[in-house]
NUKOLDO-162877 format. One record per atom (N, C-alpha, C, O): residue in one letter; atom name; y, x, z. Coordinates in nm, 4 decimals. Atoms other than C-alpha are relative to their C-alpha. Last residue first. Example, Ala and Ser with C-alpha at 12.3 -4.5 7.8 and 13.67 -1.06 7.14 Angstrom:
// NUKOLDO-162877
<node residuo="S" atomo="N" c2="-0.1190" c1="-0.0820" c3="-0.0060"/>
<node residuo="S" atomo="CA" c2="-0.1060" c1="1.3670" c3="0.7140"/>
<node residuo="S" atomo="C" c2="0.1090" c1="-0.0770" c3="0.0730"/>
<node residuo="S" atomo="O" c2="0.2198" c1="-0.0261" c3="0.0899"/>
<node residuo="A" atomo="N" c2="-0.1190" c1="0.0890" c3="0.0000"/>
<node residuo="A" atomo="CA" c2="-0.4500" c1="1.2300" c3="0.7800"/>
<node residuo="A" atomo="C" c2="0.1200" c1="0.0900" c3="0.0000"/>
<node residuo="A" atomo="O" c2="0.1181" c1="0.1936" c3="0.0665"/>
This chain:
// NUKOLDO-162877
<node residuo="I" atomo="N" c2="0.1315" c1="-0.0666" c3="0.0362"/>
<node residuo="I" atomo="CA" c2="-28.8975" c1="6.3192" c3="-1.2252"/>
<node residuo="I" atomo="C" c2="-0.0346" c1="-0.0149" c3="-0.1558"/>
<node residuo="I" atomo="O" c2="-0.1381" c1="0.0339" c3="-0.2011"/>
<node residuo="V" atomo="N" c2="0.0844" c1="0.0498" c3="0.0921"/>
<node residuo="V" atomo="CA" c2="-28.5317" c1="6.2090" c3="-1.1157"/>
<node residuo="V" atomo="C" c2="-0.1284" c1="0.0936" c3="-0.0807"/>
<node residuo="V" atomo="O" c2="-0.1057" c1="0.2001" c3="-0.1380"/>
<node residuo="R" atomo="N" c2="0.1057" c1="-0.0991" c3="0.1040"/>
<node residuo="R" atomo="CA" c2="-28.3827" c1="6.3552" c3="-0.8186"/>
<node residuo="R" atomo="C" c2="-0.1198" c1="-0.1166" c3="-0.0923"/>
<node residuo="R" atomo="O" c2="-0.2147" c1="-0.1852" c3="-0.0546"/>
<node residuo="R" atomo="N" c2="-0.0346" c1="-0.1184" c3="0.0130"/>
<node residuo="R" atomo="CA" c2="-28.0369" c1="6.2423" c3="-0.6584"/>
<node residuo="R" atomo="C" c2="-0.1464" c1="0.1082" c3="-0.0549"/>
<node residuo="R" atomo="O" c2="-0.1509" c1="0.2285" c3="-0.0808"/>
<node residuo="F" atomo="N" c2="0.1074" c1="-0.1612" c3="-0.0643"/>
<node residuo="F" atomo="CA" c2="-28.0612" c1="5.9731" c3="-0.7724"/>
<node residuo="F" atomo="C" c2="0.0582" c1="0.0707" c3="-0.0350"/>
<node residuo="F" atomo="O" c2="0.1329" c1="0.0938" c3="-0.1300"/>
<node residuo="S" atomo="N" c2="0.0569" c1="-0.2156" c3="0.0283"/>
<node residuo="S" atomo="CA" c2="-27.8380" c1="5.6980" c3="-0.8539"/>
<node residuo="S" atomo="C" c2="-0.0440" c1="0.0385" c3="0.0428"/>
<node residuo="S" atomo="O" c2="-0.0325" c1="0.0115" c3="0.1624"/>
<node residuo="M" atomo="N" c2="0.0691" c1="-0.0117" c3="-0.1637"/>
<node residuo="M" atomo="CA" c2="-27.8396" c1="5.2945" c3="-0.9179"/>
<node residuo="M" atomo="C" c2="0.0181" c1="0.1639" c3="-0.0179"/>
<node residuo="M" atomo="O" c2="-0.0038" c1="0.2362" c3="-0.1151"/>
<node residuo="L" atomo="N" c2="-0.0237" c1="-0.1311" c3="-0.0114"/>
<node residuo="L" atomo="CA" c2="-27.6557" c1="5.0907" c3="-1.1722"/>
<node residuo="L" atomo="C" c2="-0.0845" c1="0.0432" c3="0.0989"/>
<node residuo="L" atomo="O" c2="-0.1299" c1="-0.0327" c3="0.1845"/>
<node residuo="R" atomo="N" c2="0.0494" c1="-0.0017" c3="-0.1226"/>
<node residuo="R" atomo="CA" c2="-27.7447" c1="4.7380" c3="-1.2903"/>
<node residuo="R" atomo="C" c2="0.0117" c1="0.1743" c3="0.0329"/>
<node residuo="R" atomo="O" c2="-0.0535" c1="0.2451" c3="-0.0439"/>
<node residuo="W" atomo="N" c2="0.1211" c1="-0.1286" c3="-0.0081"/>
<node residuo="W" atomo="CA" c2="-27.5466" c1="4.6629" c3="-1.5750"/>
<node residuo="W" atomo="C" c2="-0.0377" c1="0.0156" c3="0.1175"/>
<node residuo="W" atomo="O" c2="0.0401" c1="-0.0294" c3="0.2018"/>
<node residuo="M" atomo="N" c2="0.1170" c1="0.0500" c3="-0.1059"/>
<node residuo="M" atomo="CA" c2="-27.3646" c1="4.3506" c3="-1.5615"/>
<node residuo="M" atomo="C" c2="-0.1092" c1="0.0786" c3="0.0328"/>
<node residuo="M" atomo="O" c2="-0.2138" c1="0.0541" c3="0.0928"/>
<node residuo="Y" atomo="N" c2="0.1616" c1="0.0427" c3="0.0480"/>
<node residuo="Y" atomo="CA" c2="-27.1829" c1="4.4303" c3="-1.8536"/>
<node residuo="Y" atomo="C" c2="-0.0896" c1="-0.0342" c3="0.0843"/>
<node residuo="Y" atomo="O" c2="-0.2003" c1="-0.0708" c3="0.0450"/>
<node residuo="L" atomo="N" c2="0.0172" c1="0.0302" c3="0.1704"/>
<node residuo="L" atomo="CA" c2="-26.8314" c1="4.4462" c3="-1.7546"/>
<node residuo="L" atomo="C" c2="-0.0679" c1="-0.0765" c3="-0.0495"/>
<node residuo="L" atomo="O" c2="-0.0518" c1="-0.1927" c3="-0.0865"/>
<node residuo="R" atomo="N" c2="-0.0627" c1="0.1478" c3="-0.0241"/>
<node residuo="R" atomo="CA" c2="-26.8588" c1="4.4112" c3="-1.3556"/>
<node residuo="R" atomo="C" c2="-0.0037" c1="-0.0113" c3="-0.1550"/>
<node residuo="R" atomo="O" c2="-0.0626" c1="-0.1092" c3="-0.2009"/>
<node residuo="A" atomo="N" c2="0.1151" c1="0.0656" c3="-0.1008"/>
<node residuo="A" atomo="CA" c2="-27.0885" c1="4.7171" c3="-1.3932"/>
<node residuo="A" atomo="C" c2="-0.0153" c1="-0.1356" c3="0.0050"/>
<node residuo="A" atomo="O" c2="-0.1129" c1="-0.2106" c3="0.0040"/>
<node residuo="F" atomo="N" c2="0.0819" c1="0.0303" c3="0.0567"/>
<node residuo="F" atomo="CA" c2="-26.8628" c1="4.8789" c3="-1.6064"/>
<node residuo="F" atomo="C" c2="-0.1518" c1="-0.0619" c3="0.0164"/>
<node residuo="F" atomo="O" c2="-0.2569" c1="-0.0663" c3="-0.0476"/>
<node residuo="S" atomo="N" c2="-0.0461" c1="0.0952" c3="0.0384"/>
<node residuo="S" atomo="CA" c2="-26.5709" c1="4.8421" c3="-1.3374"/>
<node residuo="S" atomo="C" c2="-0.1463" c1="-0.0521" c3="-0.1507"/>
<node residuo="S" atomo="O" c2="-0.1723" c1="-0.1687" c3="-0.1804"/>
<node residuo="S" atomo="N" c2="0.0271" c1="0.2037" c3="-0.0083"/>
<node residuo="S" atomo="CA" c2="-26.8217" c1="4.9404" c3="-1.1065"/>
<node residuo="S" atomo="C" c2="0.0880" c1="-0.0754" c3="-0.1165"/>
<node residuo="S" atomo="O" c2="0.0595" c1="-0.1922" c3="-0.1431"/>
<node residuo="R" atomo="N" c2="0.1157" c1="0.0435" c3="-0.0456"/>
<node residuo="R" atomo="CA" c2="-26.8827" c1="5.2651" c3="-1.2383"/>
<node residuo="R" atomo="C" c2="-0.0102" c1="-0.1215" c3="-0.0188"/>
<node residuo="R" atomo="O" c2="-0.0630" c1="-0.1998" c3="-0.0978"/>
<node residuo="R" atomo="N" c2="0.0398" c1="-0.0027" c3="-0.0907"/>
<node residuo="R" atomo="CA" c2="-26.4936" c1="5.3742" c3="-1.3774"/>
<node residuo="R" atomo="C" c2="-0.1466" c1="-0.1113" c3="0.0147"/>
<node residuo="R" atomo="O" c2="-0.1419" c1="-0.2219" c3="-0.0391"/>
<node residuo="C" atomo="N" c2="0.0810" c1="-0.1199" c3="0.0470"/>
<node residuo="C" atomo="CA" c2="-26.4148" c1="5.3965" c3="-1.7585"/>
<node residuo="C" atomo="C" c2="-0.1125" c1="0.0308" c3="0.1506"/>
<node residuo="C" atomo="O" c2="-0.2231" c1="0.0844" c3="0.1436"/>
<node residuo="A" atomo="N" c2="0.1431" c1="0.0961" c3="0.0631"/>
<node residuo="A" atomo="CA" c2="-26.2674" c1="5.0482" c3="-1.7469"/>
<node residuo="A" atomo="C" c2="-0.0918" c1="0.1240" c3="0.0078"/>
<node residuo="A" atomo="O" c2="-0.2092" c1="0.1009" c3="-0.0212"/>
<node residuo="R" atomo="N" c2="0.0337" c1="0.1959" c3="-0.0054"/>
<node residuo="R" atomo="CA" c2="-26.0078" c1="5.1484" c3="-1.4617"/>
<node residuo="R" atomo="C" c2="-0.1173" c1="-0.0232" c3="-0.0355"/>
<node residuo="R" atomo="O" c2="-0.2117" c1="-0.0522" c3="0.0381"/>
<node residuo="N" atomo="N" c2="0.0276" c1="0.0675" c3="-0.0597"/>
<node residuo="N" atomo="CA" c2="-25.9704" c1="5.5593" c3="-1.4839"/>
<node residuo="N" atomo="C" c2="-0.0123" c1="-0.1405" c3="0.0780"/>
<node residuo="N" atomo="O" c2="-0.0302" c1="-0.1494" c3="0.1995"/>
<node residuo="I" atomo="N" c2="0.1027" c1="-0.1307" c3="-0.0181"/>
<node residuo="I" atomo="CA" c2="-25.7973" c1="5.5961" c3="-1.7961"/>
<node residuo="I" atomo="C" c2="0.0567" c1="-0.0411" c3="0.1724"/>
<node residuo="I" atomo="O" c2="0.1600" c1="-0.0874" c3="0.2209"/>
<node residuo="P" atomo="N" c2="-0.0742" c1="0.0012" c3="-0.1456"/>
<node residuo="P" atomo="CA" c2="-25.7228" c1="5.2906" c3="-1.9421"/>
<node residuo="P" atomo="C" c2="-0.0772" c1="0.1290" c3="0.0916"/>
<node residuo="P" atomo="O" c2="-0.1951" c1="0.1592" c3="0.1104"/>
<node residuo="A" atomo="N" c2="0.1367" c1="-0.0133" c3="-0.0867"/>
<node residuo="A" atomo="CA" c2="-25.8766" c1="5.3955" c3="-2.3340"/>
<node residuo="A" atomo="C" c2="0.0609" c1="-0.0018" c3="0.1816"/>
<node residuo="A" atomo="O" c2="0.0816" c1="0.1077" c3="0.2340"/>
<node residuo="V" atomo="N" c2="-0.0591" c1="-0.0606" c3="-0.1017"/>
<node residuo="V" atomo="CA" c2="-25.5972" c1="5.3473" c3="-2.5760"/>
<node residuo="V" atomo="C" c2="-0.0752" c1="-0.0493" c3="0.0769"/>
<node residuo="V" atomo="O" c2="-0.0885" c1="-0.1715" c3="0.0824"/>
<node residuo="Y" atomo="N" c2="0.0295" c1="0.0078" c3="-0.0997"/>
<node residuo="Y" atomo="CA" c2="-25.7191" c1="5.2695" c3="-2.9469"/>
<node residuo="Y" atomo="C" c2="0.0033" c1="0.0815" c3="0.1289"/>
<node residuo="Y" atomo="O" c2="-0.0395" c1="0.1968" c3="0.1258"/>
<node residuo="P" atomo="N" c2="-0.1223" c1="0.1250" c3="-0.0792"/>
<node residuo="P" atomo="CA" c2="-25.5097" c1="5.2994" c3="-3.2294"/>
<node residuo="P" atomo="C" c2="-0.0355" c1="-0.0249" c3="0.1377"/>
<node residuo="P" atomo="O" c2="0.0550" c1="-0.0485" c3="0.2178"/>
<node residuo="S" atomo="N" c2="-0.0498" c1="0.0995" c3="0.0832"/>
<node residuo="S" atomo="CA" c2="-25.5065" c1="5.5782" c3="-3.1559"/>
<node residuo="S" atomo="C" c2="-0.0458" c1="-0.0539" c3="-0.1134"/>
<node residuo="S" atomo="O" c2="0.0007" c1="0.0092" c3="-0.2084"/>
<node residuo="R" atomo="N" c2="-0.1497" c1="-0.0219" c3="0.0680"/>
<node residuo="R" atomo="CA" c2="-25.6759" c1="5.8527" c3="-3.0081"/>
<node residuo="R" atomo="C" c2="-0.0083" c1="-0.1858" c3="-0.0064"/>
<node residuo="R" atomo="O" c2="-0.0880" c1="-0.2740" c3="0.0255"/>
<node residuo="M" atomo="N" c2="0.0068" c1="0.1216" c3="0.0881"/>
<node residuo="M" atomo="CA" c2="-26.0352" c1="5.8262" c3="-2.7941"/>
<node residuo="M" atomo="C" c2="0.1567" c1="0.0167" c3="0.0334"/>
<node residuo="M" atomo="O" c2="0.2176" c1="0.0318" c3="0.1393"/>
<node residuo="L" atomo="N" c2="0.0890" c1="0.0016" c3="0.1666"/>
<node residuo="L" atomo="CA" c2="-26.1531" c1="6.1887" c3="-2.6472"/>
<node residuo="L" atomo="C" c2="0.0899" c1="-0.1336" c3="-0.1101"/>
<node residuo="L" atomo="O" c2="0.1107" c1="-0.1091" c3="-0.2289"/>
<node residuo="L" atomo="N" c2="-0.0077" c1="-0.1613" c3="0.0740"/>
<node residuo="L" atomo="CA" c2="-25.9636" c1="6.2895" c3="-2.3626"/>
<node residuo="L" atomo="C" c2="-0.0398" c1="-0.0296" c3="-0.0951"/>
<node residuo="L" atomo="O" c2="0.0014" c1="0.0394" c3="-0.1883"/>
<node residuo="P" atomo="N" c2="-0.2204" c1="0.0636" c3="0.0190"/>
<node residuo="P" atomo="CA" c2="-25.9643" c1="5.8809" c3="-2.2295"/>
<node residuo="P" atomo="C" c2="0.0118" c1="0.1541" c3="-0.0585"/>
<node residuo="P" atomo="O" c2="0.0871" c1="0.1341" c3="-0.1538"/>
<node residuo="W" atomo="N" c2="-0.0506" c1="0.0788" c3="0.1011"/>
<node residuo="W" atomo="CA" c2="-26.3402" c1="5.8555" c3="-2.3158"/>
<node residuo="W" atomo="C" c2="0.1633" c1="0.0309" c3="-0.0271"/>
<node residuo="W" atomo="O" c2="0.2463" c1="0.0125" c3="-0.1161"/>
<node residuo="R" atomo="N" c2="-0.1502" c1="-0.1195" c3="0.0925"/>
<node residuo="R" atomo="CA" c2="-26.4455" c1="6.1924" c3="-2.1680"/>
<node residuo="R" atomo="C" c2="0.0782" c1="-0.0916" c3="-0.0807"/>
<node residuo="R" atomo="O" c2="0.1555" c1="-0.0502" c3="-0.1671"/>
<node residuo="E" atomo="N" c2="-0.1031" c1="-0.0833" c3="-0.1186"/>
<node residuo="E" atomo="CA" c2="-26.6093" c1="6.0290" c3="-1.8124"/>
<node residuo="E" atomo="C" c2="0.1074" c1="0.0266" c3="-0.1601"/>
<node residuo="E" atomo="O" c2="0.2303" c1="0.0275" c3="-0.1671"/>
<node residuo="A" atomo="N" c2="-0.1132" c1="-0.0002" c3="0.1089"/>
<node residuo="A" atomo="CA" c2="-26.7389" c1="5.7670" c3="-2.0048"/>
<node residuo="A" atomo="C" c2="0.0706" c1="0.0639" c3="0.0537"/>
<node residuo="A" atomo="O" c2="0.1816" c1="0.0243" c3="0.0894"/>
<node residuo="I" atomo="N" c2="0.0446" c1="0.0914" c3="0.1156"/>
<node residuo="I" atomo="CA" c2="-27.0437" c1="5.7020" c3="-1.6884"/>
<node residuo="I" atomo="C" c2="0.1623" c1="-0.0462" c3="-0.0905"/>
<node residuo="I" atomo="O" c2="0.2318" c1="-0.1442" c3="-0.0634"/>
<node residuo="R" atomo="N" c2="-0.0611" c1="0.1519" c3="0.0160"/>
<node residuo="R" atomo="CA" c2="-26.9276" c1="5.9475" c3="-1.4541"/>
<node residuo="R" atomo="C" c2="-0.0268" c1="-0.0591" c3="-0.1189"/>
<node residuo="R" atomo="O" c2="0.0016" c1="-0.0006" c3="-0.2234"/>
<node residuo="S" atomo="N" c2="-0.1048" c1="-0.0118" c3="-0.0497"/>
<node residuo="S" atomo="CA" c2="-27.1431" c1="6.2458" c3="-1.4141"/>
<node residuo="S" atomo="C" c2="0.0366" c1="-0.1200" c3="-0.0196"/>
<node residuo="S" atomo="O" c2="-0.0492" c1="-0.2071" c3="-0.0339"/>
<node residuo="R" atomo="N" c2="0.0018" c1="-0.1158" c3="-0.1504"/>
<node residuo="R" atomo="CA" c2="-27.5232" c1="6.3441" c3="-1.4318"/>
<node residuo="R" atomo="C" c2="0.1472" c1="0.0163" c3="0.0559"/>
<node residuo="R" atomo="O" c2="0.1769" c1="0.0978" c3="0.1432"/>
<node residuo="E" atomo="N" c2="-0.1737" c1="-0.0731" c3="0.0142"/>
<node residuo="E" atomo="CA" c2="-27.5571" c1="6.0544" c3="-1.6777"/>
<node residuo="E" atomo="C" c2="-0.0149" c1="0.0753" c3="0.1353"/>
<node residuo="E" atomo="O" c2="-0.0627" c1="0.0418" c3="0.2437"/>
<node residuo="L" atomo="N" c2="-0.0463" c1="-0.1451" c3="-0.0438"/>
<node residuo="L" atomo="CA" c2="-27.9151" c1="5.9383" c3="-1.7771"/>
<node residuo="L" atomo="C" c2="0.1703" c1="0.0449" c3="0.0361"/>
<node residuo="L" atomo="O" c2="0.2525" c1="0.0743" c3="-0.0507"/>
<node residuo="V" atomo="N" c2="-0.1103" c1="-0.0544" c3="0.0210"/>
<node residuo="V" atomo="CA" c2="-27.9624" c1="5.5321" c3="-1.8854"/>
<node residuo="V" atomo="C" c2="0.0724" c1="0.1187" c3="0.0819"/>
<node residuo="V" atomo="O" c2="0.1728" c1="0.0993" c3="0.1504"/>
<node residuo="L" atomo="N" c2="-0.0364" c1="-0.0410" c3="-0.1192"/>
<node residuo="L" atomo="CA" c2="-28.3272" c1="5.3697" c3="-1.8349"/>
<node residuo="L" atomo="C" c2="0.1454" c1="0.0869" c3="-0.0380"/>
<node residuo="L" atomo="O" c2="0.1007" c1="0.1692" c3="-0.1179"/>
<node residuo="H" atomo="N" c2="-0.0559" c1="-0.1414" c3="-0.0068"/>
<node residuo="H" atomo="CA" c2="-28.4528" c1="5.1504" c3="-2.0487"/>
<node residuo="H" atomo="C" c2="0.0310" c1="-0.0514" c3="0.1165"/>
<node residuo="H" atomo="O" c2="0.0299" c1="-0.1517" c3="0.1879"/>
<node residuo="S" atomo="N" c2="-0.0298" c1="-0.0366" c3="-0.0992"/>
<node residuo="S" atomo="CA" c2="-28.6180" c1="4.7754" c3="-2.1243"/>
<node residuo="S" atomo="C" c2="0.0359" c1="0.1282" c3="0.0013"/>
<node residuo="S" atomo="O" c2="-0.0176" c1="0.1750" c3="-0.0992"/>
<node residuo="V" atomo="N" c2="0.0765" c1="-0.0750" c3="-0.0190"/>
<node residuo="V" atomo="CA" c2="-28.6103" c1="4.6488" c3="-2.4496"/>
<node residuo="V" atomo="C" c2="0.0659" c1="0.0808" c3="0.0927"/>
<node residuo="V" atomo="O" c2="0.1763" c1="0.1333" c3="0.0782"/>
<node residuo="D" atomo="N" c2="0.1170" c1="0.0495" c3="-0.1167"/>
<node residuo="D" atomo="CA" c2="-28.4843" c1="4.3003" c3="-2.4570"/>
<node residuo="D" atomo="C" c2="-0.0518" c1="0.1085" c3="-0.0255"/>
<node residuo="D" atomo="O" c2="-0.1504" c1="0.0770" c3="-0.0921"/>
<node residuo="A" atomo="N" c2="0.1476" c1="0.0055" c3="0.0363"/>
<node residuo="A" atomo="CA" c2="-28.2949" c1="4.3276" c3="-2.8317"/>
<node residuo="A" atomo="C" c2="-0.1573" c1="-0.0180" c3="0.1021"/>
<node residuo="A" atomo="O" c2="-0.2733" c1="-0.0465" c3="0.0723"/>
<node residuo="K" atomo="N" c2="-0.0015" c1="0.0963" c3="0.1100"/>
<node residuo="K" atomo="CA" c2="-27.9561" c1="4.2614" c3="-2.6742"/>
<node residuo="K" atomo="C" c2="-0.1719" c1="-0.0265" c3="-0.0617"/>
<node residuo="K" atomo="O" c2="-0.2452" c1="-0.1236" c3="-0.0434"/>
<node residuo="S" atomo="N" c2="-0.0057" c1="0.1286" c3="-0.0370"/>
<node residuo="S" atomo="CA" c2="-28.0242" c1="4.5150" c3="-2.4065"/>
<node residuo="S" atomo="C" c2="-0.0362" c1="-0.1307" c3="-0.0682"/>
<node residuo="S" atomo="O" c2="-0.1371" c1="-0.1979" c3="-0.0468"/>
<node residuo="L" atomo="N" c2="0.1180" c1="-0.0105" c3="-0.0818"/>
<node residuo="L" atomo="CA" c2="-28.1397" c1="4.7721" c3="-2.6216"/>
<node residuo="L" atomo="C" c2="-0.0267" c1="-0.1389" c3="0.0845"/>
<node residuo="L" atomo="O" c2="-0.1180" c1="-0.2212" c3="0.0785"/>
<node residuo="H" atomo="N" c2="0.0806" c1="0.0327" c3="0.1066"/>
<node residuo="H" atomo="CA" c2="-27.7933" c1="4.7493" c3="-2.8187"/>
<node residuo="H" atomo="C" c2="-0.1819" c1="-0.0299" c3="0.0615"/>
<node residuo="H" atomo="O" c2="-0.2342" c1="-0.1289" c3="0.0103"/>
<node residuo="E" atomo="N" c2="-0.0636" c1="0.1267" c3="-0.0230"/>
<node residuo="E" atomo="CA" c2="-27.6058" c1="4.7576" c3="-2.4786"/>
<node residuo="E" atomo="C" c2="-0.0431" c1="-0.0631" c3="-0.1476"/>
<node residuo="E" atomo="O" c2="-0.0186" c1="-0.1803" c3="-0.1762"/>
<node residuo="S" atomo="N" c2="0.0401" c1="0.1160" c3="-0.1666"/>
<node residuo="S" atomo="CA" c2="-27.7917" c1="5.0322" c3="-2.3692"/>
<node residuo="S" atomo="C" c2="0.0537" c1="-0.1058" c3="-0.0979"/>
<node residuo="S" atomo="O" c2="-0.0487" c1="-0.1494" c3="-0.1506"/>
<node residuo="M" atomo="N" c2="0.1477" c1="-0.0211" c3="0.0414"/>
<node residuo="M" atomo="CA" c2="-27.7387" c1="5.2577" c3="-2.7334"/>
<node residuo="M" atomo="C" c2="-0.0225" c1="-0.1109" c3="0.0798"/>
<node residuo="M" atomo="O" c2="-0.0540" c1="-0.2152" c3="0.0226"/>
<node residuo="A" atomo="N" c2="0.0622" c1="0.0823" c3="0.0435"/>
<node residuo="A" atomo="CA" c2="-27.3866" c1="5.1416" c3="-2.7170"/>
<node residuo="A" atomo="C" c2="-0.1505" c1="-0.0624" c3="-0.0468"/>
<node residuo="A" atomo="O" c2="-0.1968" c1="-0.1627" c3="-0.1011"/>
<node residuo="V" atomo="N" c2="-0.0398" c1="0.1203" c3="-0.0607"/>
<node residuo="V" atomo="CA" c2="-27.3316" c1="5.3420" c3="-2.3749"/>
<node residuo="V" atomo="C" c2="-0.0305" c1="-0.0937" c3="-0.1155"/>
<node residuo="V" atomo="O" c2="-0.1045" c1="-0.1822" c3="-0.0726"/>
<node residuo="G" atomo="N" c2="0.0886" c1="0.0368" c3="-0.0481"/>
<node residuo="G" atomo="CA" c2="-27.5515" c1="5.6170" c3="-2.5307"/>
<node residuo="G" atomo="C" c2="0.0242" c1="-0.1215" c3="0.0650"/>
<node residuo="G" atomo="O" c2="-0.0683" c1="-0.1964" c3="0.0962"/>
<node residuo="A" atomo="N" c2="0.0878" c1="0.0170" c3="0.1258"/>
<node residuo="A" atomo="CA" c2="-27.3037" c1="5.6885" c3="-2.8020"/>
<node residuo="A" atomo="C" c2="-0.1063" c1="-0.0676" c3="0.1198"/>
<node residuo="A" atomo="O" c2="-0.1342" c1="-0.1829" c3="0.0871"/>
<node residuo="Q" atomo="N" c2="-0.0548" c1="0.1662" c3="0.1173"/>
<node residuo="Q" atomo="CA" c2="-26.9574" c1="5.6465" c3="-2.6424"/>
<node residuo="Q" atomo="C" c2="-0.1645" c1="-0.0006" c3="-0.0951"/>
<node residuo="Q" atomo="O" c2="-0.1763" c1="-0.0543" c3="-0.2053"/>
<node residuo="G" atomo="N" c2="-0.1306" c1="0.0413" c3="0.0766"/>
<node residuo="G" atomo="CA" c2="-27.0731" c1="5.8076" c3="-2.3217"/>
<node residuo="G" atomo="C" c2="-0.0248" c1="-0.0777" c3="-0.1297"/>
<node residuo="G" atomo="O" c2="-0.0942" c1="-0.1757" c3="-0.1567"/>
<node residuo="A" atomo="N" c2="-0.0778" c1="0.1211" c3="-0.0433"/>
<node residuo="A" atomo="CA" c2="-27.3460" c1="5.7725" c3="-2.0752"/>
<node residuo="A" atomo="C" c2="0.1005" c1="-0.0145" c3="-0.0639"/>
<node residuo="A" atomo="O" c2="0.1703" c1="-0.1122" c3="-0.0366"/>
<node residuo="G" atomo="N" c2="-0.1253" c1="0.0096" c3="0.0289"/>
<node residuo="G" atomo="CA" c2="-27.6316" c1="6.0277" c3="-2.1815"/>
<node residuo="G" atomo="C" c2="0.0981" c1="-0.1195" c3="-0.0278"/>
<node residuo="G" atomo="O" c2="0.0795" c1="-0.1951" c3="-0.1231"/>
<node residuo="V" atomo="N" c2="-0.0556" c1="-0.1624" c3="-0.0832"/>
<node residuo="V" atomo="CA" c2="-27.9782" c1="6.0826" c3="-2.1782"/>
<node residuo="V" atomo="C" c2="0.1456" c1="-0.0130" c3="-0.0462"/>
<node residuo="V" atomo="O" c2="0.1743" c1="0.0132" c3="-0.1630"/>
<node residuo="V" atomo="N" c2="-0.1117" c1="-0.0548" c3="0.0522"/>
<node residuo="V" atomo="CA" c2="-28.0661" c1="5.7324" c3="-2.2957"/>
<node residuo="V" atomo="C" c2="0.0221" c1="0.0901" c3="0.0892"/>
<node residuo="V" atomo="O" c2="0.0301" c1="0.0707" c3="0.2105"/>
<node residuo="L" atomo="N" c2="-0.0470" c1="-0.1307" c3="-0.0511"/>
<node residuo="L" atomo="CA" c2="-28.5129" c1="5.7166" c3="-2.2095"/>
<node residuo="L" atomo="C" c2="0.1555" c1="-0.0120" c3="-0.0312"/>
<node residuo="L" atomo="O" c2="0.1330" c1="0.0358" c3="-0.1424"/>
<node residuo="T" atomo="N" c2="-0.0941" c1="-0.0897" c3="0.0726"/>
<node residuo="T" atomo="CA" c2="-28.6695" c1="5.3781" c3="-2.3670"/>
<node residuo="T" atomo="C" c2="0.0813" c1="0.1129" c3="0.1078"/>
<node residuo="T" atomo="O" c2="0.1097" c1="0.0557" c3="0.2130"/>
<node residuo="D" atomo="N" c2="0.0367" c1="-0.0272" c3="0.1283"/>
<node residuo="D" atomo="CA" c2="-28.9813" c1="5.2018" c3="-2.2595"/>
<node residuo="D" atomo="C" c2="0.1077" c1="0.1174" c3="-0.0450"/>
<node residuo="D" atomo="O" c2="0.0704" c1="0.2275" c3="-0.0855"/>
<node residuo="V" atomo="N" c2="-0.1200" c1="0.0729" c3="0.1290"/>
<node residuo="V" atomo="CA" c2="-28.9239" c1="5.1764" c3="-1.9425"/>
<node residuo="V" atomo="C" c2="-0.0349" c1="0.0116" c3="-0.0669"/>
<node residuo="V" atomo="O" c2="-0.1443" c1="0.0617" c3="-0.0409"/>
<node residuo="V" atomo="N" c2="0.0206" c1="-0.0986" c3="0.1717"/>
<node residuo="V" atomo="CA" c2="-29.1623" c1="5.2805" c3="-1.6119"/>
<node residuo="V" atomo="C" c2="0.1134" c1="-0.0599" c3="-0.0789"/>
<node residuo="V" atomo="O" c2="0.1958" c1="-0.1331" c3="-0.0240"/>
<node residuo="E" atomo="N" c2="-0.0306" c1="0.0799" c3="0.0685"/>
<node residuo="E" atomo="CA" c2="-28.9922" c1="5.2458" c3="-1.2594"/>
<node residuo="E" atomo="C" c2="-0.0927" c1="0.0628" c3="-0.1346"/>
<node residuo="E" atomo="O" c2="-0.1048" c1="0.1781" c3="-0.1759"/>
<node residuo="V" atomo="N" c2="-0.0021" c1="-0.0312" c3="0.1300"/>
<node residuo="V" atomo="CA" c2="-29.2116" c1="5.3855" c3="-0.9599"/>
<node residuo="V" atomo="C" c2="0.0944" c1="-0.0705" c3="-0.0668"/>
<node residuo="V" atomo="O" c2="0.1262" c1="-0.1687" c3="0.0003"/>
<node residuo="S" atomo="N" c2="0.0110" c1="0.0657" c3="0.1060"/>
<node residuo="S" atomo="CA" c2="-29.1215" c1="5.3725" c3="-0.6291"/>
<node residuo="S" atomo="C" c2="-0.0282" c1="0.0711" c3="-0.1099"/>
<node residuo="S" atomo="O" c2="-0.0029" c1="0.1904" c3="-0.1268"/>
<node residuo="M" atomo="N" c2="-0.1008" c1="-0.0285" c3="0.0831"/>
<node residuo="M" atomo="CA" c2="-29.1452" c1="5.6347" c3="-0.3175"/>
<node residuo="M" atomo="C" c2="-0.0094" c1="-0.1091" c3="-0.1578"/>
<node residuo="M" atomo="O" c2="-0.0976" c1="-0.0605" c3="-0.2286"/>
């Protein structure tokens, strides 16, 4: 089993978690974002005018990976 060491752990990939990850990336800080469900799953439910979230489009993991060039991994067990 391989082990990855990071400087910062961000719990949750909601609006705040995604924003924090972007800032940490720009500051060149190694980090890991943990999310138990879909990335930004509640954005279409919580965001209101003037912003319109594209439901089931930009909030998908694959779309976020392409948009932000993130390395997304799925874990069954995190120790």
